[in-house]
N, C-alpha and C positions, 0 to 999 in steps of 0.2 A: 794149831795157829787159827786165830779168828781174824777174819778180814772185814774191815768196814771201809767204805768208799764215799767220796764225795759225789755230787750230782752235776759235775762240770767236765765230763768226758767229752773229748772232742768229737764233733760231728763229722760226716763224710760229704758235706755238701759241696765242697770245691776241691780242686786238685791239691791246694796247699793244706786244707784241713784234713784231706784224706791221707796225706804224708804224716801230719801230726797224729792222727787216729792210729795209724799202723805203728808209729814209733811208740806211742803210749802203750799199745796193746803188747808190743814186743818187750817193753820195759817191765810190764807186769810179769810176763812169762819168764823173763831173765831173773827177775826178783824171786819167783818161785823156784826156779832152777837153783839159784844160789842158796836159798835158805832151806831147801829140801824138807818142807813139813811132811810129816806122816799123814796127817788129816787136817783138813781145813774146814772150819765153820763159817757160814755165810748167811747173813740175812739178805737176800737178793732184792733189795729195794730200789735200785737204780741201775743204769747201764753199766757203771763201773764195776759194781759187785757181781752182776750177772756175767760180764765178760771175764771176771776173775775165776767164776765157777767154771766157765767153758775152758779156760786155760788149764785149770786144774785137771779136767777130763783129758785134754789133749796130751798132758804131761804125766798121766797115770797117777795123779795124787787123788786120794780119796776126799770128796767133798761132801759135807753135810749141809743140806740147805734148811733153814729155819724160817717158819712163817709164824709170826706172833699170834695170829687168829685167821679164821676163814675170811675170805674176801679181801685180804691184805693187799693182794696184788692187783685189784681192780683199778687203781689209779695210774698204773703204768701206761705208757703210750703203746701203740701197736707194735713197733719194732722191739721194744723191751719185752713185751709179752711173748713175742715169737722166740727171742733169744732165751727167755726164762723157760719155755716149753722144752728147748734143746737142752738147757742146763738141768732141768728136772729129770729128764729122760736119762741123762748120763751121770747123775749124782749117785753117791754111795748110799745115802740115806736122806730121808725128808722128815723133819720134825715139825709138828703143829703143836704149838705151845699151849694154846687154849682152844677149847671147842666153842667158846662163847665168843660172839663178835663184840658184845658191849652195846650199850644204848647211847653213848656219848663219845666225844672226842677224848674226854679224859679217860674213859675206859680203854679206848683203842690205844692212847699213849701209855697207859698202865701196862698193857699187854706187850707193847713194843719194848718198854724198859725192862720187863721180865725176860724177853727173849735176848736183849743185849746183855743183861747181867748173866743170864745162863751161858751165852756164847763166850763171854770174857772168863767166867769162872771155870768152864770146862776146858779151856786150852792153856797151854804154857807160854804163849806169845800172842801178841796182838799187832796186826799190820793195818795202818792207815794209809789208803791209797787216795792221792789227791792231785789236783791240777795246780799249777802255780797261781791260778786265779780262783782259789777255792774261797768259800764264803765264811763269814764270821760264825754262822750257825755250825758248821763243821768244825771250826776251831774250838768252839764251846763244847762240842760233842766230844772231841778228843780229850779236852781237859777234864770232863767229867768222867770218862771212862779209864784214863791212864793213871791208875791210883795204886795199884798193887806193886810194891817194890820187889816182889819175887818173880815177876814176869819180865819178859823181854818185849820191848815195844819197837816197832819199826815205823818209820814215817817216809813213805815212798811218794816223791813228786814225780808222778809218772810221765809226765810230758817234758821233764828235764833230766831225768835219771838220777836225782839226788835221793840219797837213802841216809836217814839219821836213825841211829839205834840208842835207846836209852837202856 
């Protein structure tokens, strides 16, 4: 299974948001328990996907982390970098898709697209983890990657526990 996630994971800033954070994390873990993937491919580009990788470790699910190019993770905030370090240490494998950083944003986006295509092609199912308040950009991403009629697609709204399957 390949997992993609939006960048709207709840923060832990207040008591109410901490409850939503824990609920969302539990929903991701329960989703993984229910689907029982043998191996999960993740491009850990935000807190949602990094936390999914950590859930995989805690559930003894093999996780393969994919980096499109060197320095891909530089834009992550301090908390995500710390979580990513733990996820990387506990992952089953790490794949660096390209040794080249590229000279432009276009090059970087090309490397990201290659990593996404690889992750989707390599697995038999794709899961999209999102908040009820996800943005149009993630919706467009889902539409652009959910094209193979021979794959199973899961759409988990992690802060409400709704799962849709195609």
